[in-house]
OpenMM code with the backbone's topology and positions (N, CA, C; nanometers):
from openmm import Vec3, app, unit

residues = "MET LYS THR HIS SER ASN THR ILE ARG ARG LEU LEU VAL THR PHE VAL VAL GLN GLU TRP ILE GLY ASN THR ALA MET SER PHE SER PRO PRO GLU GLN VAL ASP ALA THR ASP HIS LEU LEU SER LEU THR LEU LYS GLU LEU HIS SER VAL LYS ASP ARG ASP GLY SER SER ASP GLU PHE VAL ASP ALA VAL ALA TRP GLY HIS TYR GLY PRO PHE GLU VAL ARG VAL VAL ASP ALA LEU LEU ALA TYR PHE GLY VAL SER GLN LEU GLY ASP ILE THR GLN GLN MET LEU ASP ALA ALA LYS ALA GLY GLU LEU PRO ALA LEU ASP ALA LYS ALA PRO GLU ALA ASP ARG SER HIS LEU LEU GLN SER TRP MET LEU THR TYR GLY ALA TYR ALA LEU LEU GLY LEU PRO PRO VAL SER ARG THR HIS PRO MET THR".split()
positions = [
    Vec3(0.5969, -8.6316, -4.9142),
    Vec3(0.6188, -8.6376, -4.7716),
    Vec3(0.5003, -8.5758, -4.6973),
    Vec3(0.4568, -8.6432, -4.5960),
    Vec3(0.3455, -8.5909, -4.5176),
    Vec3(0.3922, -8.4727, -4.4336),
    Vec3(0.3168, -8.3680, -4.4362),
    Vec3(0.3500, -8.2541, -4.3468),
    Vec3(0.2550, -8.2540, -4.2310),
    Vec3(0.3002, -8.2014, -4.1232),
    Vec3(0.2245, -8.1979, -4.0010),
    Vec3(0.1749, -8.0559, -3.9772),
    Vec3(0.0784, -8.0126, -4.0532),
    Vec3(0.0336, -7.8764, -4.0511),
    Vec3(-0.0370, -7.8416, -3.9192),
    Vec3(-0.0844, -7.9428, -3.8437),
    Vec3(-0.1500, -7.9139, -3.7165),
    Vec3(-0.0496, -7.8945, -3.6033),
    Vec3(0.0784, -7.9140, -3.6329),
    Vec3(0.1809, -7.9016, -3.5307),
    Vec3(0.2007, -7.7523, -3.4962),
    Vec3(0.1900, -7.7235, -3.3685),
    Vec3(0.2090, -7.5843, -3.3234),
    Vec3(0.3579, -7.5559, -3.3014),
    Vec3(0.4258, -7.6446, -3.2353),
    Vec3(0.5671, -7.6252, -3.2017),
    Vec3(0.6506, -7.6679, -3.3216),
    Vec3(0.7485, -7.5849, -3.3543),
    Vec3(0.8357, -7.6122, -3.4678),
    Vec3(0.9772, -7.6363, -3.4190),
    Vec3(1.0490, -7.7231, -3.4868),
    Vec3(1.1901, -7.7506, -3.4542),
    Vec3(1.2771, -7.6786, -3.5552),
    Vec3(1.3547, -7.5812, -3.5063),
    Vec3(1.4470, -7.5081, -3.5918),
    Vec3(1.5887, -7.5546, -3.5616),
    Vec3(1.6574, -7.6083, -3.6607),
    Vec3(1.7933, -7.6589, -3.6433),
    Vec3(1.8893, -7.5652, -3.7132),
    Vec3(2.0151, -7.5742, -3.6797),
    Vec3(2.1165, -7.4871, -3.7374),
    Vec3(2.1878, -7.5609, -3.8526),
    Vec3(2.1776, -7.5005, -3.9719),
    Vec3(2.2364, -7.5557, -4.0939),
    Vec3(2.3585, -7.4686, -4.1311),
    Vec3(2.4746, -7.5312, -4.1373),
    Vec3(2.5959, -7.4585, -4.1670),
    Vec3(2.6509, -7.5063, -4.3016),
    Vec3(2.6422, -7.4215, -4.4014),
    Vec3(2.6960, -7.4505, -4.5353),
    Vec3(2.8454, -7.4371, -4.5300),
    Vec3(2.9142, -7.5335, -4.5941),
    Vec3(3.0589, -7.5329, -4.5966),
    Vec3(3.1075, -7.5493, -4.7404),
    Vec3(3.2356, -7.5209, -4.7610),
    Vec3(3.3011, -7.5389, -4.8897),
    Vec3(3.4310, -7.6137, -4.8631),
    Vec3(3.4749, -7.6919, -4.9613),
    Vec3(3.6017, -7.7608, -4.9466),
    Vec3(3.7157, -7.6635, -4.9757),
    Vec3(3.8083, -7.6545, -4.8840),
    Vec3(3.9335, -7.5797, -4.9026),
    Vec3(4.0415, -7.6843, -4.8771),
    Vec3(4.1037, -7.7287, -4.9844),
    Vec3(4.1948, -7.8420, -4.9743),
    Vec3(4.1121, -7.9620, -4.9333),
    Vec3(4.1503, -8.0232, -4.8237),
    Vec3(4.0771, -8.1418, -4.7732),
    Vec3(3.9964, -8.1051, -4.6481),
    Vec3(3.9688, -7.9748, -4.6271),
    Vec3(3.9003, -7.9329, -4.5079),
    Vec3(3.7704, -7.8630, -4.5444),
    Vec3(3.6629, -7.8984, -4.4788),
    Vec3(3.5355, -7.8295, -4.4980),
    Vec3(3.5354, -7.7040, -4.4124),
    Vec3(3.5171, -7.5879, -4.4752),
    Vec3(3.5207, -7.4585, -4.4052),
    Vec3(3.3880, -7.3844, -4.4266),
    Vec3(3.3466, -7.3130, -4.3251),
    Vec3(3.2261, -7.2299, -4.3309),
    Vec3(3.2625, -7.0882, -4.3698),
    Vec3(3.1873, -7.0297, -4.4647),
    Vec3(3.2124, -6.8920, -4.5048),
    Vec3(3.0876, -6.8063, -4.4974),
    Vec3(2.9741, -6.8663, -4.4665),
    Vec3(2.8506, -6.7913, -4.4571),
    Vec3(2.7882, -6.8172, -4.3189),
    Vec3(2.7055, -6.7275, -4.2732),
    Vec3(2.6450, -6.7453, -4.1416),
    Vec3(2.5512, -6.8675, -4.1382),
    Vec3(2.5438, -6.9330, -4.0247),
    Vec3(2.4504, -7.0469, -4.0110),
    Vec3(2.3076, -7.0018, -4.0346),
    Vec3(2.2263, -7.0926, -4.0870),
    Vec3(2.0828, -7.0654, -4.1131),
    Vec3(1.9965, -7.1518, -4.0231),
    Vec3(1.8839, -7.0988, -3.9813),
    Vec3(1.7867, -7.1753, -3.9064),
    Vec3(1.6909, -7.2413, -4.0077),
    Vec3(1.6742, -7.3715, -3.9995),
    Vec3(1.5920, -7.4488, -4.0918),
    Vec3(1.4847, -7.5233, -4.0114),
    Vec3(1.3617, -7.5175, -4.0598),
    Vec3(1.2528, -7.5914, -3.9953),
    Vec3(1.2677, -7.7389, -4.0273),
    Vec3(1.2907, -7.8208, -3.9259),
    Vec3(1.3103, -7.9631, -3.9453),
    Vec3(1.2034, -8.0429, -3.8697),
    Vec3(1.0874, -7.9843, -3.8447),
    Vec3(0.9848, -8.0474, -3.7695),
    Vec3(0.9349, -8.1767, -3.8358),
    Vec3(0.9146, -8.1749, -3.9636),
    Vec3(0.8651, -8.2932, -4.0325),
    Vec3(0.9595, -8.4129, -4.0171),
    Vec3(1.0888, -8.3885, -4.0255),
    Vec3(1.1842, -8.4987, -4.0071),
    Vec3(1.1781, -8.5509, -3.8619),
    Vec3(1.1747, -8.4598, -3.7677),
    Vec3(1.1646, -8.4988, -3.6269),
    Vec3(1.0460, -8.5905, -3.6046),
    Vec3(0.9314, -8.5545, -3.6608),
    Vec3(0.8091, -8.6291, -3.6371),
    Vec3(0.8066, -8.7630, -3.7112),
    Vec3(0.9054, -8.7871, -3.7980),
    Vec3(0.9152, -8.9157, -3.8658),
    Vec3(1.0044, -9.0147, -3.7919),
    Vec3(1.0706, -8.9693, -3.6849),
    Vec3(1.1676, -9.0522, -3.6145),
    Vec3(1.1033, -9.1417, -3.5108),
    Vec3(1.1678, -9.2521, -3.4820),
    Vec3(1.1278, -9.3361, -3.3669),
    Vec3(1.2006, -9.2821, -3.2444),
    Vec3(1.1577, -9.3246, -3.1286),
    Vec3(1.2214, -9.2787, -3.0037),
    Vec3(1.3687, -9.3216, -3.0032),
    Vec3(1.3983, -9.4437, -3.0486),
    Vec3(1.5358, -9.4927, -3.0494),
    Vec3(1.6218, -9.4053, -3.1414),
    Vec3(1.5702, -9.3704, -3.2565),
    Vec3(1.6442, -9.2821, -3.3479),
    Vec3(1.6652, -9.1444, -3.2867),
    Vec3(1.5642, -9.0932, -3.2224),
    Vec3(1.5748, -8.9634, -3.1564),
    Vec3(1.6790, -8.9595, -3.0469),
    Vec3(1.6857, -9.0666, -2.9697),
    Vec3(1.7848, -9.0746, -2.8588),
    Vec3(1.9282, -9.0860, -2.9135),
    Vec3(1.9451, -9.1294, -3.0371),
    Vec3(2.0795, -9.1501, -3.0904),
    Vec3(2.1317, -9.0351, -3.1760),
    Vec3(2.0557, -8.9263, -3.1859),
    Vec3(2.0981, -8.8127, -3.2664),
    Vec3(2.2208, -8.7478, -3.2057),
    Vec3(2.3165, -8.7146, -3.2922),
    Vec3(2.4380, -8.6453, -3.2500),
    Vec3(2.4586, -8.5297, -3.3491),
    Vec3(2.5099, -8.4188, -3.2979),
    Vec3(2.5431, -8.3056, -3.3834),
    Vec3(2.6570, -8.3430, -3.4761),
    Vec3(2.6536, -8.2847, -3.5942),
    Vec3(2.7651, -8.2929, -3.6903),
    Vec3(2.7974, -8.4371, -3.7336),
    Vec3(2.6931, -8.5201, -3.7483),
    Vec3(2.7154, -8.6533, -3.8081),
    Vec3(2.5928, -8.6900, -3.8886),
    Vec3(2.5924, -8.8089, -3.9447),
    Vec3(2.4819, -8.8501, -4.0337),
    Vec3(2.3451, -8.8399, -3.9699),
    Vec3(2.3363, -8.8659, -3.8385),
    Vec3(2.2066, -8.8627, -3.7739),
    Vec3(2.1482, -8.7213, -3.7694),
    Vec3(2.2349, -8.6212, -3.7640),
    Vec3(2.1836, -8.4836, -3.7654),
    Vec3(2.1709, -8.4319, -3.9076),
    Vec3(2.2559, -8.4798, -3.9987),
    Vec3(2.2492, -8.4340, -4.1381),
    Vec3(2.1138, -8.4645, -4.2008),
    Vec3(2.0486, -8.5700, -4.1559),
    Vec3(1.9197, -8.6087, -4.2112),
    Vec3(1.8093, -8.5047, -4.1835),
    Vec3(1.8314, -8.4161, -4.0900),
    Vec3(1.7295, -8.3132, -4.0550),
    Vec3(1.7144, -8.2067, -4.1622),
    Vec3(1.8148, -8.1934, -4.2498),
    Vec3(1.8122, -8.0901, -4.3527),
    Vec3(1.8414, -8.1520, -4.4878),
    Vec3(1.7593, -8.1215, -4.5877),
    Vec3(1.7844, -8.1641, -4.7246),
    Vec3(1.8673, -8.0525, -4.7910),
    Vec3(1.9992, -8.0723, -4.7866),
    Vec3(2.0904, -7.9658, -4.8354),
    Vec3(2.0664, -7.9363, -4.9835),
    Vec3(2.0383, -8.0396, -5.0630),
    Vec3(2.0140, -8.0181, -5.2070),
    Vec3(1.8919, -7.9312, -5.2283),
    Vec3(1.7873, -7.9534, -5.1484),
    Vec3(1.6666, -7.8700, -5.1599),
    Vec3(1.7005, -7.7234, -5.1288),
    Vec3(1.8028, -7.7001, -5.0492),
    Vec3(1.8479, -7.5647, -5.0145),
    Vec3(1.9501, -7.5130, -5.1175),
    Vec3(1.9748, -7.5926, -5.2245),
    Vec3(2.0649, -7.5509, -5.3288),
    Vec3(2.2120, -7.5692, -5.2970),
    Vec3(2.2437, -7.6563, -5.2003),
    Vec3(2.3814, -7.6759, -5.1623),
    Vec3(2.4203, -7.8229, -5.1930),
    Vec3(2.5308, -7.8376, -5.2646),
    Vec3(2.5749, -7.9713, -5.3037),
    Vec3(2.7089, -8.0076, -5.2415),
    Vec3(2.7594, -7.9256, -5.1553),
    Vec3(2.8895, -7.9501, -5.0942),
    Vec3(2.8751, -7.9959, -4.9485),
    Vec3(2.9847, -7.9850, -4.8745),
    Vec3(2.9789, -8.0293, -4.7362),
    Vec3(2.8966, -7.9330, -4.6532),
    Vec3(2.8446, -7.9837, -4.5437),
    Vec3(2.7660, -7.9016, -4.4505),
    Vec3(2.7617, -7.9746, -4.3174),
    Vec3(2.7144, -7.9044, -4.2167),
    Vec3(2.6891, -7.9672, -4.0885),
    Vec3(2.5585, -7.9149, -4.0346),
    Vec3(2.4962, -7.9960, -3.9513),
    Vec3(2.3709, -7.9593, -3.8899),
    Vec3(2.3852, -7.9773, -3.7380),
    Vec3(2.3429, -7.8750, -3.6646),
    Vec3(2.3423, -7.8805, -3.5183),
    Vec3(2.1991, -7.8875, -3.4746),
    Vec3(2.1608, -7.9971, -3.4114),
    Vec3(2.0201, -8.0219, -3.3773),
    Vec3(1.9978, -8.0551, -3.2296),
    Vec3(2.1004, -8.1031, -3.1580),
    Vec3(2.0790, -8.1528, -3.0221),
    Vec3(2.0198, -8.0441, -2.9298),
    Vec3(2.0791, -7.9259, -2.9276),
    Vec3(2.0277, -7.8192, -2.8409),
    Vec3(1.8832, -7.7841, -2.8774),
    Vec3(1.8542, -7.7831, -3.0062),
    Vec3(1.7173, -7.7514, -3.0497),
    Vec3(1.6188, -7.8605, -3.0030),
    Vec3(1.6607, -7.9867, -3.0089),
    Vec3(1.5756, -8.0949, -2.9588),
    Vec3(1.5525, -8.0852, -2.8086),
    Vec3(1.6574, -8.0514, -2.7352),
    Vec3(1.6457, -8.0357, -2.5893),
    Vec3(1.5456, -7.9258, -2.5565),
    Vec3(1.5547, -7.8132, -2.6255),
    Vec3(1.4632, -7.7005, -2.6023),
    Vec3(1.3218, -7.7388, -2.6445),
    Vec3(1.3103, -7.8086, -2.7589),
    Vec3(1.1775, -7.8473, -2.8109),
    Vec3(1.1025, -7.9324, -2.7099),
    Vec3(1.1694, -8.0266, -2.6509),
    Vec3(1.1038, -8.1166, -2.5541),
    Vec3(1.1172, -8.0704, -2.4092),
    Vec3(1.1985, -7.9660, -2.3845),
    Vec3(1.2145, -7.9162, -2.2478),
    Vec3(1.2854, -8.0100, -2.1554),
    Vec3(1.3892, -8.0765, -2.2075),
    Vec3(1.4659, -8.1724, -2.1261),
    Vec3(1.6129, -8.1354, -2.1269),
    Vec3(1.6893, -8.1999, -2.0412),
    Vec3(1.8319, -8.1630, -2.0332),
    Vec3(1.9205, -8.2602, -2.1094),
    Vec3(1.8676, -8.3770, -2.1482),
    Vec3(1.9431, -8.4722, -2.2316),
    Vec3(1.8432, -8.5514, -2.3173),
    Vec3(1.8885, -8.5959, -2.4308),
    Vec3(1.8003, -8.6649, -2.5238),
    Vec3(1.7363, -8.7891, -2.4633),
    Vec3(1.8084, -8.8604, -2.3759),
    Vec3(1.7542, -8.9778, -2.3109),
    Vec3(1.6347, -8.9515, -2.2228),
    Vec3(1.6117, -8.8247, -2.1890),
    Vec3(1.4960, -8.7860, -2.1052),
    Vec3(1.3672, -8.7782, -2.1869),
    Vec3(1.3770, -8.7802, -2.3180),
    Vec3(1.2563, -8.7720, -2.4016),
    Vec3(1.1868, -8.9072, -2.3948),
    Vec3(1.0597, -8.9052, -2.3632),
    Vec3(0.9813, -9.0289, -2.3521),
    Vec3(0.8977, -9.0537, -2.4769),
    Vec3(0.8453, -9.1747, -2.4844),
    Vec3(0.7561, -9.2059, -2.5968),
    Vec3(0.6292, -9.1199, -2.5915),
    Vec3(0.5820, -9.0912, -2.4712),
    Vec3(0.4635, -9.0064, -2.4543),
    Vec3(0.4888, -8.8675, -2.5082),
    Vec3(0.6065, -8.8143, -2.4824),
    Vec3(0.6418, -8.6811, -2.5337),
    Vec3(0.6471, -8.6815, -2.6858),
    Vec3(0.7111, -8.7834, -2.7421),
    Vec3(0.7206, -8.7922, -2.8898),
    Vec3(0.5828, -8.8095, -2.9508),
    Vec3(0.4978, -8.8921, -2.8880),
    Vec3(0.3622, -8.9113, -2.9386),
    Vec3(0.2817, -8.7820, -2.9332),
    Vec3(0.3024, -8.7053, -2.8265),
    Vec3(0.2329, -8.5756, -2.8151),
    Vec3(0.2776, -8.4797, -2.9269),
    Vec3(0.4071, -8.4832, -2.9553),
    Vec3(0.4578, -8.3993, -3.0625),
    Vec3(0.3982, -8.4400, -3.1963),
    Vec3(0.3924, -8.5719, -3.2194),
    Vec3(0.3384, -8.6208, -3.3486),
    Vec3(0.1883, -8.5903, -3.3588),
    Vec3(0.1206, -8.5835, -3.2463),
    Vec3(-0.0244, -8.5536, -3.2489),
    Vec3(-0.0500, -8.4049, -3.2547),
    Vec3(0.0549, -8.3231, -3.2511),
    Vec3(0.0372, -8.1780, -3.2518),
    Vec3(-0.0144, -8.1220, -3.1220),
    Vec3(0.0119, -8.1922, -3.0149),
    Vec3(-0.0384, -8.1520, -2.8829),
    Vec3(0.0576, -8.0704, -2.7980),
    Vec3(0.1753, -8.0415, -2.8525),
    Vec3(0.2697, -7.9592, -2.7774),
    Vec3(0.2451, -7.8133, -2.8092),
    Vec3(0.2221, -7.7303, -2.7116),
    Vec3(0.1969, -7.5883, -2.7404),
    Vec3(0.3237, -7.5196, -2.7883),
    Vec3(0.3072, -7.4052, -2.8480),
    Vec3(0.4206, -7.3247, -2.8911),
    Vec3(0.5084, -7.2954, -2.7712),
    Vec3(0.6378, -7.2841, -2.7934),
    Vec3(0.7283, -7.2549, -2.6837),
    Vec3(0.7063, -7.1128, -2.6352),
    Vec3(0.7144, -7.0957, -2.5043),
    Vec3(0.6990, -6.9643, -2.4442),
    Vec3(0.8203, -6.8797, -2.4804),
    Vec3(0.7938, -6.7637, -2.5374),
    Vec3(0.9016, -6.6725, -2.5783),
    Vec3(0.9871, -6.6293, -2.4593),
    Vec3(0.9346, -6.6393, -2.3370),
    Vec3(1.0095, -6.5987, -2.2207),
    Vec3(1.0848, -6.7156, -2.1571),
    Vec3(1.0702, -6.8335, -2.2159),
    Vec3(1.1406, -6.9505, -2.1610),
    Vec3(1.2880, -6.9295, -2.1728),
    Vec3(1.3685, -6.9835, -2.0789),
    Vec3(1.5132, -6.9684, -2.0910),
    Vec3(1.5652, -7.0391, -2.2143),
    Vec3(1.6636, -6.9778, -2.2780),
    Vec3(1.7192, -7.0372, -2.3971),
    Vec3(1.8166, -7.1479, -2.3617),
    Vec3(1.8433, -7.2339, -2.4548),
    Vec3(1.9408, -7.3382, -2.4356),
    Vec3(2.0789, -7.2785, -2.4135),
    Vec3(2.1648, -7.3560, -2.3482),
    Vec3(2.3020, -7.3099, -2.3242),
    Vec3(2.3740, -7.2902, -2.4565),
    Vec3(2.4211, -7.1696, -2.4819),
    Vec3(2.4845, -7.1392, -2.6063),
    Vec3(2.6327, -7.1045, -2.5869),
    Vec3(2.6869, -7.1466, -2.4728),
    Vec3(2.8256, -7.1114, -2.4419),
    Vec3(2.9241, -7.1759, -2.5410),
    Vec3(2.8846, -7.2810, -2.6080),
    Vec3(2.9720, -7.3463, -2.7035),
    Vec3(2.9823, -7.2699, -2.8341),
    Vec3(2.8954, -7.1725, -2.8595),
    Vec3(2.8924, -7.1027, -2.9883),
    Vec3(3.0205, -7.0252, -3.0156),
    Vec3(3.0726, -6.9563, -2.9131),
    Vec3(3.1947, -6.8798, -2.9324),
    Vec3(3.3114, -6.9742, -2.9640),
    Vec3(3.3188, -7.0847, -2.8904),
    Vec3(3.4245, -7.1792, -2.9196),
    Vec3(3.4124, -7.2360, -3.0591),
    Vec3(3.2928, -7.2697, -3.1031),
    Vec3(3.2723, -7.3197, -3.2377),
    Vec3(3.3130, -7.2141, -3.3409),
    Vec3(3.2749, -7.0887, -3.3160),
    Vec3(3.3101, -6.9806, -3.4083),
    Vec3(3.4613, -6.9660, -3.4158),
    Vec3(3.5286, -6.9718, -3.3024),
    Vec3(3.6722, -6.9549, -3.2999),
    Vec3(3.7415, -7.0689, -3.3724),
    Vec3(3.6903, -7.1920, -3.3580),
    Vec3(3.7470, -7.3028, -3.4320),
    Vec3(3.7270, -7.2876, -3.5804),
    Vec3(3.6133, -7.2310, -3.6203),
    Vec3(3.5848, -7.2140, -3.7652),
    Vec3(3.6646, -7.0973, -3.8232),
    Vec3(3.6637, -6.9847, -3.7575),
    Vec3(3.7223, -6.8626, -3.8147),
    Vec3(3.8579, -6.8236, -3.7553),
    Vec3(3.8924, -6.8753, -3.6387),
    Vec3(4.0169, -6.8429, -3.5708),
    Vec3(3.9989, -6.7309, -3.4715),
    Vec3(4.0717, -6.7424, -3.3613),
    Vec3(4.0623, -6.6417, -3.2549),
    Vec3(4.1054, -6.5047, -3.3045),
    Vec3(4.1996, -6.5000, -3.3954),
    Vec3(4.2478, -6.3715, -3.4408),
    Vec3(4.1419, -6.2950, -3.5200),
    Vec3(4.0496, -6.3681, -3.5837),
    Vec3(3.9428, -6.3007, -3.6558),
    Vec3(3.8515, -6.2249, -3.5614),
    Vec3(3.8363, -6.2785, -3.4396),
    Vec3(3.7554, -6.2128, -3.3384),
    Vec3(3.8170, -6.0771, -3.3013),
    Vec3(3.9464, -6.0712, -3.3025),
    Vec3(4.0177, -5.9483, -3.2663),
    Vec3(4.0439, -5.8592, -3.3861),
    Vec3(4.0107, -5.9051, -3.5043),
    Vec3(4.0354, -5.8296, -3.6259),
    Vec3(4.1796, -5.8310, -3.6714),
    Vec3(4.2571, -5.9273, -3.6192),
    Vec3(4.3984, -5.9393, -3.6553),
    Vec3(4.4161, -6.0480, -3.7608),
    Vec3(4.5190, -6.0355, -3.8423),
    Vec3(4.5444, -6.1431, -3.9387),
    Vec3(4.5886, -6.2688, -3.8641),
    Vec3(4.5609, -6.3845, -3.9216),
    Vec3(4.6022, -6.5077, -3.8569),
    Vec3(4.7523, -6.5196, -3.8469),
    Vec3(4.7983, -6.5832, -3.7425),
    Vec3(4.9431, -6.6035, -3.7236),
    Vec3(4.9847, -6.7279, -3.7996),
    Vec3(5.0925, -6.7175, -3.8748),
    Vec3(5.1442, -6.8325, -3.9476),
    Vec3(5.2296, -6.9102, -3.8491),
    Vec3(5.1962, -7.0371, -3.8302),
    Vec3(5.2712, -7.1190, -3.7353),
    Vec3(5.3461, -7.2286, -3.8096),
    Vec3(5.4700, -7.2416, -3.7755),
    Vec3(5.5487, -7.3539, -3.8273),
    Vec3(5.5995, -7.4343, -3.7113),
    Vec3(5.6285, -7.5605, -3.7360),
    Vec3(5.6758, -7.6471, -3.6320),
    Vec3(5.8176, -7.5993, -3.5921),
    Vec3(5.8482, -7.5894, -3.4624),
    Vec3(5.9776, -7.5372, -3.4180),
    Vec3(6.0948, -7.6254, -3.4615),
    Vec3(6.0699, -7.7487, -3.4938),
    Vec3(6.1762, -7.8420, -3.5301),
    Vec3(6.2088, -7.8353, -3.6823),
    Vec3(6.1344, -7.7563, -3.7558),
    Vec3(6.1579, -7.7519, -3.9009),
    Vec3(6.2441, -7.6333, -3.9391),
] * unit.nanometer
topology = app.Topology()
chain = topology.addChain("A")
for resn in residues:
    res = topology.addResidue(resn, chain)
    for name in ("N", "CA", "C"):
        topology.addAtom(name, app.Element.getBySymbol(name[0]), res)
């Protein structure tokens, strides 16, 4: 695989390792930041515009086997792409912007730049671990009232 060593700006995506518990993929370890710049720079503009978190289009950004993981996982990339290109939606990325990234002409991101909206992270954490884990309480066992 060709690497883009002249690229100054790097794309770091969130890689969440999961394990099967019954028929449900569950996360038990903290998410990891993975450099996915090379994959980004191999995409066409059409492919870039169609990327969605937690599906096959985002899974391609991380080689889970290379990371030693052979089970289920998810990759969150959309917010990282928005920050990388400085846009508010993927459709705002132009061919000129992608070409500049491929040519290594995008400067490193300013450390003082505002971060992407991360308000969804708490909700995602609560869905993964449960609201009671946030409070340090054991989960509540729920049964259907009609049973």
